[in-house]
BATI-113604 format. One record per residue: residue in three letters; z, x, y of N, C-alpha, C in turn. Coordinates in steps of 0.2 Angstrom, whole numbers, plus 5000, padded with zeros to 4 digits. Layout:
// BATI-113604
alaZXYZXYZXY/...
//
This chain:
// BATI-113604
met500050044994500050005000500050045006/ala499650035011499650075017499650025023/arg500150035028500150005034500050055040/val499650045044499550095049499650065056/ala500050095060500150075067500050135072/leu499650135077499550185082499850165089/thr500250205092500550185098500550245103/gly500550225109500550275114500550245121/gly500750285126500750255133501450255137/ala501550215142502050225146502650175144/tyr503250195146503850145145504150125152/gln504350065151504650035157505350025157/ala505750045162506450045163506649975166/arg507249955164507449885167508049895172/ser508049855177508549865182509049815181/val509749835181510249795180510749805186/ile511049745188511549745194512149725191/ala512649765192513349745189513849745195/ala514449725193514949715198515249785201/ala515249835197515549905199514949955200/gln515049995205514450045206514350095200/arg513750105198513650145192512950165192/ser512750225190512150255189512050285182/leu511750255178511650275171510950295170/asn510850365169510150395167509750385173/leu510050385179509650385186510050425191/tyr509650465194509950505199509650485206/ala510050495211509850465218509650525222/glu509150505227508950555232508850515239/pro509250545244509150505250508450515253/leu508150455256507550455259507550475266/pro507150515269507150525277507050455280/glu507450445286507350385289506650375293/thr506350435294505750435298505150405294/gln505250395287504750375283504750295283/gly505250265285505350195286505450155280/glu505650185275505850145269506350095270/pro506350035266506849985267507550005264/ala507550055261508250075258508350145259/pro508950175259509050245261509050285255/met508950255249509050295243508450285238/ala508150335234507750325229508050345223/his508050305217508350325211507750345206/tyr507850405203507350435199507650435192/pro507150435187507450435180507650505178/thr508150515174508350575171507750595166/pro507750655164507150675160507250655152/gly506750645149506750635142506750695138/ile506850695131506850745127506350745122/thr506050805120505550805114505750865110/leu505650855103505850895098505450965099/leu505751015099505451085099505451115092/gly506051115089506151145082506851125080/val506951135073507651115070507951175067/leu508551195069508951245065509151215059/pro509151255053509451235047510151205047/lys510551225051511251205052511351175059/gly511851135060512051105066512751095066/pro513051085072512751065078512451135082/val512051125087511851185091512451205096/arg512751265095513351285098513151325104/gly512551355105512351395110511651415110/ile511351425115510651455116510651515121/arg510251565119510251615124509551655124/gln509251665129508651705129508851775132/ala508751825128508951895130508551925135/thr508751975139508352005144507752035141/thr507752045135507152075132506652025130/gly506851955131506351905129506551865123/gly506851895118507051865112507451805113/ile507451745109507751685110508251685103/tyr508851665105509351665100509751595100/ala509951565095510351505095510851505089/val511451475090511951465085511951395083/gly511851385076511851315073512351325068/gly512951285068513451285064513751355064/asp513751385058514151445057513551505057/thr512951495059512451545058512051555065/leu511951625066511551645072510851655069/tyr510351625073509651625072509251655077/ser508751685076508251705081507651655080/leu507351645086506851595086506151625088/asp505651605085504951635087504651585092/ala504051605094503651565099503551495097/ser503551475090503451405088504151375086/trp504651405088505351385088505551375080/ser505251415076505451425069506051475069/ala506551455065507251495065507251545059/thr507551605061507651655056508351665056/ala508751655050509451675050509651745051/leu510051765056510251835056510851855053/gly511351805053511951815050512451765051/gln513051765048513551705048514151735053/ile514351685057514951695061515551655058/thr516051645062516651605059516451535056/pro516551525050516451455047516951405049/gly516751345049517151285050517251265058/leu516951295062517051285069516351245072/asn516451205077515851175080515951175088/thr516451215090516551225098515951275100/pro515851275107515351315110515451395108/val514951425108514951505108514751525114/ser514851595115514651625121514251685119/met513651695122513151755121512951785127/gln512951855127512751895133512451955130/asp511951985134511752055132511752105138/asn511652165136511652215141510952255141/gly510452215138509852245138509652285131/leu510252305128510152335122510452295116/asp511052265117511352225112511552155114/leu511552115110511752045111512352035108/ile512852005112513551995109513651925108/val513951905103514151835101514951825100/val515251785104515951775103516051695102/asp516651675098516751605097517451585098/gly517851625101518551605103519051635097/thr518751665092519151695087519251765089/ala519651805084519751875085519151915083/asn518551885081517951915079517451915084/gly516951955084516351955088515751985084/trp515151975086514552005082514052035087/asp513752085085513252125089512552115086/val512052105090511352105087511052155091/thr510752205088510352255091509652225093/leu509552215099508952185101508252215099/ala508252275098507652315096507452295089/ser507952285085507852275077508052205075/asn508452165079508752105077509252115071/ser509552175070510052195065510652165068/phe511052135063511652095065512252125061/val512752135065513452165062514052135066/gln514552135062515152115065515452175069/ile515752155075516052215079516652245076/asn516652305075517252345072517452395077/asp517952385080518252435085518852475082/pro518652535081519252575078519852585083/asn519752575089520252585094520752525094/gly520452465091520852405091520852365098/met520452385103520452355109520052285109/phe519552285105519152225104519652165101/ser519652115104520152065102519851995101/gly519151995102518751925102518851895109/ala518551845110518451815117518251745116/asp518351705121518051635122517351645126/lys517351695130516851705135516651775135/val516051795135515751865136515251855142/asp515351905147514851905153514651975154/tyr514251985159514052055161514052065168/leu514252125170514252155177514152225177/asp513652255181513552325182513552365176/thr513252345171513152375164513752365159/phe514252335161514852325157514852255154/leu514952245148515152175145515852165146/ile516052105148516652085150516952025146/phe517552035144517851985139518551955141/asn518651895140519351875141519751885134/lys520351895135520751905129521151845128/pro520951805122521251735122522051735122/asn522251685125523051675125523451725128/thr523151765133523451815137523251815144/pro523551855148523251855155522751915156/gln522551945150522152005151521351985150/phe520952035153520252035152520152105150/tyr519552125147519452195145518652195145/trp518452265145517652275145517452335141/ser516852335139516552385135516352445139/gly516152495136515852555139515152535142/ser514952575147514352565150513752565146/leu513352505145512752495141512952515134/ala513552495132513752515125514152455122/val514252455115514752405112515252445109/ser515652485114516152525112516752515117/phe517352525115517952505119518452555119/asp518652565125519252615126519852575127/ser520452595124521052565124521352555131/leu521052595136521352585143520952535147/asp520352515144519852475148520052405148/phe520652385152520852315152521252305159/ala521352245161521752235166522052165166/asn522552145170522952085169522752045175/lys522651975174522751925180523451935182/gln523551945188524251965190524551935196/ser524151895200524451865206524851805205/phe524751775199525251715197525351725189/ser525851695187526051705180525751665175/asp525151625176524851585171524351635167/leu524151605161523751645157523051635159/leu522651685157521851685158521551635153/val521151585156520851535152520151565150/thr519751585155519051605154518851645160/ile518251675160517951715165517251685167/ala517051705173516351685175516151745180/val515551765180515251815185514751785189/ala514951785196514451765201514451815207/arg513951825210513851865216514151935215/arg514051965209514352025207515052025207/glu515451975206516151975206516351935200/ile516951945197517251915191517751865193/tyr517651805191518151745193518551745187/leu519251755187519751755182520051685183/leu519851635179520151565179520751555174/gly521251555177521851545173522051465172/thr522651455169522851385168522951345175/arg523251385180523451355186523151385192/thr522851445192522651485198522051525196/thr521651545201521051585200521051645204/glu520851705201520851765205520051795205/ile519851835210519251855210519251935210/trp518951965206518952045205518252065206/tyr518152135208517552165209517552235205/asp516952265205516852325202517052385207/ala517652415206517952455211517752535209/gly517352535204517152605202517652655200/ala518052635195518652675192519152695197/thr519452655201519852675206520552695203/asp520952735206521552755204522152705206/thr522452675201522952625202523652655201/gly523752715200524352745199524652745192/ala524252705188524452705181523852715176/gly523452765179522852775176522252745180/ser521652735178521152715182520852645179/ser520652605184520352545182519652535185/gln519152505181518552505183518452445188/phe518952395188518852335192519552325196/ala519552295201520052285206520052215209/glu520552185211520652115214520352115221/val519952065223519752065230520352035233/gln520552065239521152045242521051985246/ser521551945247521551885251521051835248/thr520951825242520451775239520751735234/phe521451725234521751695229521551615229/ile521351585223521251515223521751475219/asp522051425222522651395220522451335215/his521951345211521651295206521451335200/gly521651315194521551345188520951305184/cys520951315178520451285173520751245168/val520651185167520851145162520451145155/ala519851165156519351165150518951225150/lys519151265145518851335145518051335145/tyr517751285142517051285141516651255147/ser517051235152516751195158516451235163/pro516651295164516351335170515551345169/ala515251345175514551355175514351385182/val513851435182513651465188513051445190/tyr512951435197512351415200512251455206/asp511751495207511651535213512251575214/asn512651575219513251615220513851575219/ala513851515216514351465216514551465208/val515251445208515551435201515751365201/leu515651325196515851255196516251245189/trp516851205189517251195183517651145184/leu517951115178518451065178519151095179/thr519451085184520051115186520651075186/gln521251105187521851075188522251125192/asp522651095197523151135201523851135198/arg524251165202524951165200525351095199/gln525051045202525250985202524950945196/gly524550975192524250945186523750905187/arg523450895192522850845193522250875191/gly521850835187521150855185520650835189/phe520150885192519650865196519150915195/val518550905198517950955198517950995204/met517851065203517851105209517251155209/leu517051165215516551215217516751265221/thr516651335220516851385224516251425226/ala516151445232515651495234515851525240/ala515751595240515851635246516651625248/tyr517051625243517751625244518051555246/lys517551505247517751445249517751395243/thr518251345243518251305238518151235240/glu517851185236517651125238517751075232/arg518151025233518250975228517650925228/ile517250925222516650895222516650825218/ser517150815214517250755211517550695216/thr517350635215517550585219518150545216/tyr518450505220519050465217518850425211/ala518150395211517950355205517850405199/ile517550465200517550505194518150525192/glu518650545196519350565194519750505190/thr519650445193519950385189519650385182/glu518950395182518650385175518950445171/leu518950505173519250555169519950545167/ala520350515171521050505169521150455163/arg520550415162520650365156520450405149/tyr520150465149519950495143520550525139/pro520450515133521050545128521150615129/arg520650655131520750725133520150745137/ile520350795141519750825145519750905144/asp520150935140520151005139519551025135/asp519250975132518650995128517950995132/ala518050985138517350975142516951045142/ile516351025141515751085141515351075147/gly515251125151514851125157514251175157/phe513651155160513151195161512751165167/cys512251215170511851185175511151195173/tyr510751145175509951145174509651125181/gln509051155182508651135188508051105186/leu507851045189507251005187507050965193/gly506350965195506150925200506450945207/gly506651005208506951025215507651005215/his507950985210508650965210509051015205/thr509651035206510051065202510651025200/phe510751015193511250975191511851015187/tyr512450995189513051025185513150965180/val513150985173513250935168513950955165/leu514250895164514950905161515050855156/ile515150885150515150845143515850835141/phe516050775139516650765136516650735129/pro516650785124516550765117516950705114/his517650715115518050665113517950595116/ala517850595123517750535126517050505125/asp516550545122515850525121515550515128/lys515650555133515350545139514950605142/thr514450595146514150655149514050635157/trp514350675161514250665168513850715172/cys513450705177513050755180513150745188/tyr513250805191513350815198512650845201/asp512350815206511750835209512050885215/ile511950945214512150995219511850985226/leu511150965226510850945232511050885236/thr511150835232511350775236512050755236/lys512450795231513150785230513350715228/leu512950695223513050625220513050635213/trp513450585210513550595202513150535199/his512950545193512650495188512950515181/glu512850455177513050465170512450475166/trp512450525161511850535157512050515150/ala511650465147511850445141511250435136/trp511450435130510950415124511150355121/ile510650315119510750245116510650245109/asp511050225105510950225097510550165096/thr510450155089510050095087510350025088/asn511050025089511349965090511449955098/gly511149995102511149985109511750015112/asp512250045109512850075111512750135115/glu513050145120512950215124513450265121/his513150325121513550385119513350445124/arg513750495123513550555127512850575126/his512550615130511850635129511850685124/arg511250685121511150735115511250805117/ala511250825123511250895125511950915124/asn512050975120512651005119512751075123/cys512151105124512151175127511451175130/phe511351225134510651235138510451305139/cys509851315139509551385142508851375143/pro508651405149507951405150507551455147/cys507051445143506751495138505951495140/asn505751545143505051555144504751495148/gly505151465153504851405157505051345154/thr505351335148505551275145506251265145/leu506451205147507151185148507451165141/val507751205138507951195131508651175130/val508851115127509451095125509551085118/gly510151095115510351095108510751035107/asp510651005101510950935099511750945097/trp512150905099512850905097513050885090/glu512550855086512650825080512250855074/asn511650885076511250915071510950985074/gly510451015070510151075073509551065077/asn509451005080508850995084508851035091/leu508251065092508151095099507651055103/tyr507851035109507450985113507151015119/ala506650995122506351015128506550955133/leu506850975139506950925144506250915148/asp506050855149505350845152505350785156/gln505250785163505150725167504650685165/gln504150705162503550665160503650625153/val504250635150504450605144504950555145/phe504750495142505150435144505550405138/thr505750445133506150435127506550495126/asp507150475122507550535119507350545112/asn506850585112506550605105506350545101/gly506050495105505750435102506250375103/ala506850385105507350325106507250305113/pro507250245115507250215121507850245126/ile507650245132508250265137508350205141/lys509050185141509250135145509450165152/arg509150125157509250155164509650095168/val510150105171510550055174510750075181/arg510750035186510950055193511349985195/ser512049995197512449945199512749965205/phe513049915209513249925216513949885217/pro514349915221515049885222514949825226/his515549785226515549725231515649755238/met515449715243515549735250515949685253/leu516449705256516949655259517049665267/ala517149615270517249615278517849585279/asp518349635280519049615281519349555276/gly519149565270519349515265518949445265/lys518449445269518149375270517449385265/arg517249325264516649325259516049345263/val515649385260514949415262514449375259/phe513949345263513349315261512749355261/tyr512349355256511749395256511149355256/arg510749365261510149315261509649345256/gln509549405255509049435251509249505248/phe509049515242509049575239508349605237/leu508149665240507549685239507549755235/ala507149765230507149825226506449845225/asp506249905227505549925226505549965219/leu505249945214505249975208504550005206/glu504550065204503850095201503950095194/ser503550055190503550055183502850085180/gly502850115174502250135171502050205174/thr501950255170501750325172501150345170/ala500850325164500250345161499650315165/pro499150355167498550325171498150285166/gly497950225168497450195163497850145158/met498450155158498850115153499150045156/val499249995152499549935154500249945155/glu500549915161501249925162501649895156/gly502249915154502649885149502749935143/glu502749905137502849945131502249985129/ala502350025125501750065123501250025119/ser500550045121500049995118499950015111/thr499749965107499549975100498749985099/val498450035097497750045096497550015089/val497950035084497750015077498349985074/asn498349925071498849895067498549855061/cys498649875055498349845050498849825044/thr498849765042499349735037498949735030/phe498349735030497949735024498049675020/thr498049615024498149545021497449515020/ala497149515014496449495013496449475006/ala495849445004495649424997495649494993/asp495849484987495849544982495149564981/gly495049634981494349654980493949674987/thr494249654993493949664999493949735001/pro493349765001493249835003493549855010/leu493849905011494149925017493649915023/glu493049945022492549945027492349875029/ser492549825025492349755026492949715028/tyr493549745029494149715031494149685038/ser494349625039494449595045495049545045/asn495449545050496049505050496149485058/pro496149425060496249415067496949435070/ser497449435065498149445067498249525068/asp497749565066497849635066497549665073/val497649725074497349755080496949815078/gly496349815081495849875080495749885072/ala495649835068495649845061494849855059/thr494649915061493949935059493950005056/trp493750005050493750075046493050095044/thr492950155045492350185043492450235037/pro492150225031492250265025491950335026/leu492250385025491950455025491850485018/ser492350465014492250485007492650435002/gly492450434996492850384992492850314994/ser493250274991493250204993493950174992/ala494150124996494750084996494650014996/gln495049974993494949904994495649864994/ile495649804995496349764996496449734989/glu497049744987497349714981498049694982/gly498149624981498849604982499149614989/asp498749614994498949625001499149705002/thr498949744998499049814998498349844998/leu498349915000497749955000497749994994/val497249994990497150044984496550084985/gly496650154984496150194985496050244979/ser495450274979495350324973494850374975/asp494750424971494150474972494250504979/ala494850534980494950564987494650524993/thr494950474994494750424999494950455006/leu494450445011494550455017494250415022/tyr494650375026494350325031494550345038/gln494050325043494250345050494350275054/ala494850275058495050215061494550205067/gly494350135068493950125074494250135081/gly494850105081495250115088495450185089/ala495250215095495450285097495950285102/pro496450325102496950335107496650365114/leu496950355119496650375126497050445127/phe497650455124497950515126498250555119/pro498350615120498550655114499250635111/asp499650605115500350595113500350525110/tyr500450525103500550455100500850465093/ser500950405090501250405084500850365079/val500850385072500550345067501050335062/arg501050265060501550245055501150215049/phe501450235043501150205037501650195032/ala501650145027502050135022501850155015/val502250175011502050195004502450154999/val502050114995502450074990502150104983/pro502650134979502450154972502150104968/pro501650114964501450064959501850044954/ala502350084952502950074947503550114949/tyr504150084947504750114949505050144943/asp504850134937505150164931504850234930/ser504350254934503950314933503650344939/val503450404940503150434945502450454943/leu501950424946501250444943501050504946/ser500850554942500650614944499950614948/gly499850654953499150654956499050604961/thr499550564963499450514968499650534974/ser499350514980499550534986499250484992/leu499550484997499350445003499550475009/phe499050485014499150525020498850485026/ala499050505032498750485038498650555042/ile498150555046497950615050497950585057/gly498250625062498150615069497750665073/arg497550655078497150705083496550735079/ser496250705074495750735070495150735074/gln494750795073494150805076493550805071/gly493750775065493250775060493650785053/ser493250785048493550795041493850865041/gly494450875038494750935038495150965044/thr495250925049495550945055496050885057/gly496550905061497050865064497750875060/tyr498250835062498950845059499050785054/gln499250815048499250765042499950755040/ala500150695039500850685035500650645029/gln500950675023500650645017501250645012/val501250585008501750575002501350584996/ser501550634992501250644985501750644980/ala501450634974501850634968501650684963/asp502150714959501950764954502150744947/gly502350684946502550664940503350654939/thr503750684943504450684943504750654949/gln504450674955504750654961504150644966/tyr504350614972503850614978504050674983/thr503550694986503650754991503250734998/leu503650745003503350735010502950805012/gly502350805014502050865017501850845024/leu501950895029501750895035501350955037/ala500650955039500251015040499751005045/ala499651065048499051065053498451085049/leu497951045048497451055043496951115046/gly496851155042496451215044496751265049/ala497451255049497851305053498451325049/ala498951365051499451395047500051345046/pro500251305051500951275050500851225044/ser501351225040501451175034502151175032/val502351115031503051105029503051045023/ser503551055018503551005013504350995011/val504450935010505150915008505150865002/ala505650884997505650844991506050774993/met505750724991506050654993506450624987/gly506350644981506650604976506250554973/thr506550494971506150434968506450374972/leu506050324971506250254973506450204968/thr506950174968507150114963506850054966/ser506650044972506349984974506149994981/gly505749944984505549954991504950004992/arg505050034998504450085000504750135004/tyr504350185006504450235011504050225017/thr504350225023503950215029503950285032/val503350305034503250375037502950375044/trp503250415048503050415055502750485057/leu502150495059501850555061501850555069/thr502250595072502250585080502050655083/met501550645088501350705091501450705098/arg501850745101501950755108501850825110/gly501350835114501150905116501050945110/thr501451005109501451045103501951025098/ser502350975099502850955095502550905090/ile502550925083502250885078502850875073/val503050805072503650785069503450735064/ala503750735058503750685053504450655052/gln504450585051505150555049504950505044/val505450495039505350455034505950415033/gln505850345032506450305030506250265024/arg506750255019506650215013506950155014/ser506650095012506850035013507450015009/gln507550045003508050024998508750025001/asp508950075006509550075009509550095016/ala508950095019508750105026508950185028/leu509050225024509250295025508650335027/trp508750395031508250435034508250505030/leu507650535029507550595026507650655030/arg508050705028508250765032507850815029/gln507750875032507350935030507550965024/asp508250955022508450985016508450935010/gly508150875011508050825006508550775005/gln509150785010509650735010509450675014/trp509750615012509650555016510250535020/leu510050515027510650505031510550445035/thr511050415038511050355042510750355049/asp510750415052510550435058509750415059/pro509550375063508850355064508450415068/gly508850465071508550515074508350575069/thr508550565063508450625058507750635057/val507550705058506850725057506750755050/ala506250735047506150765040505750825040/ala505250835044504850895045504650905052/ala504550965054504350975061504051045062/phe503551055066503351125069503051115075/ala502951175079502551175085501851205084/asp501351175086500651195085500251175091/ala499751215093499351195098498651195096/thr498451195090497751195087497351135090/tyr497751075089497351015091497750985097/thr497350985103497750955109497350895112/ala496750875109496450815111496650755107/pro496550695110496750635106496450625100/gly495850645099495550645092495450575090/val495450565083495450505080495950505074/val496050445072496550435066496250425060/met496450455054496150445048496750425043/ile496550395038496950385032496650395026/gly496950415020496650435014497150455009/gly496850475003497250494998496950474991/asn497350464986497250444980497850404977/trp497850334978498450294977498250234973/
//
């Protein structure tokens, strides 16, 4: 049985007005008064995400592009190197059993990885050789954060007021190369380097140090010294929250009175950037010390992202407009959760984020209007306006909305170019098939033959047909269903496939389900090119497999769901409940034109 649906086009957001002010997946930008717009603000959609690649393990705990150009990521307990197609090669294992963020930094020769334990790992960038750091002097104590300044790698020493540093352009440690956060008695939480200075963020206060060039302190020499008269009376409540943008450091802070709010400091000046509304929201969370922070820049705006894993929330601060918005992901039940992004790094011009639940790596893209295929809910609500406690009457509410983004497409949902149910009299050849309830149901035989039997499509002799409907754009999905002819056995030599972006026989991207006599296997391939992936699927006791072949740019993805329990196939052959589970994926730029859709096989 084969069912084929081809979709592509623009997505339309819906506007919602609620009682309290809220901005979900929309960020605001003031409009110049001279332009004469009817409202002072324009609300723009947050970027969508597309799948780049998948790490064998998850969650993605950190991404880093080294100064030499290599890209590295930690998924679960393994460090991977990534090639240009985002394929992962395991370099080695770090501390097992953790899912908290890692910190990575390099000095041009070595990349260091720390994870908050007493251990650390060193990758030689020239060879990608991976070793655990072994310090015979006993100075290396692990760290939550590693940073770099003036050829030195700098570490915080967990649960102490100390920080320490490596030798110049080396991964060696001297037992005297350390210093204490000393202006207040609190412990050091983490460090950040900005404008060639080290910010020592403690539990209650912050100090700023600089490279003093091995000054004499009276008790030996210290490479670094405190900048005088720069004491900040605010500490850090969440060690993973600090992020650096330009010359500024942003983090989730608390002062000696214990209040939690968001702070920005630049040029020795501090600024509270969270609003009363944001602080009231944070006060409701079961914990805020697990917050994760990073900055990304897109469309002329720089955003500070603050993730609260236990609260299942993600908040973003626009540094340009000084406005906040919530960044959310919507599950299949329509429930809101924190955004999929767990960490971030710009890599070769691509804004890359890692998933908090699995090994997926995504690209942030303003021209993408889904979260890896899932719809994005966009909400803007407004507060009540009061006039000395009196009722306020509104004559009119005016909203200018721009919907639809793809030229030549109809506004609204993605258009369907081909949709066939194969409901016809038995023996009807596919090339003669016609059903008024279907869309674009015109098929041209290229080889073999297929016909309708029992409202399913049966083919033989290496069948290959081309769909009459053609997509306008190269980004689209093809869906087909595979129903085995029998459930008590697996017929060897049977297969069913769909091809997208085909330029003719033997070209395009193919998703195929085949049988070898014992089980079914999913195959994803670029025909006539190198990329090819296969995943064992097992057998079916009832129902069917539904396969999606999705092509977005260079991202080629296959997903499979079985109807007997509605589970989704993962790359290791396991079946999961998460509808975002990817069965096979790779990046390839061989076929970039829309091409045509084909179906075929021997089934």
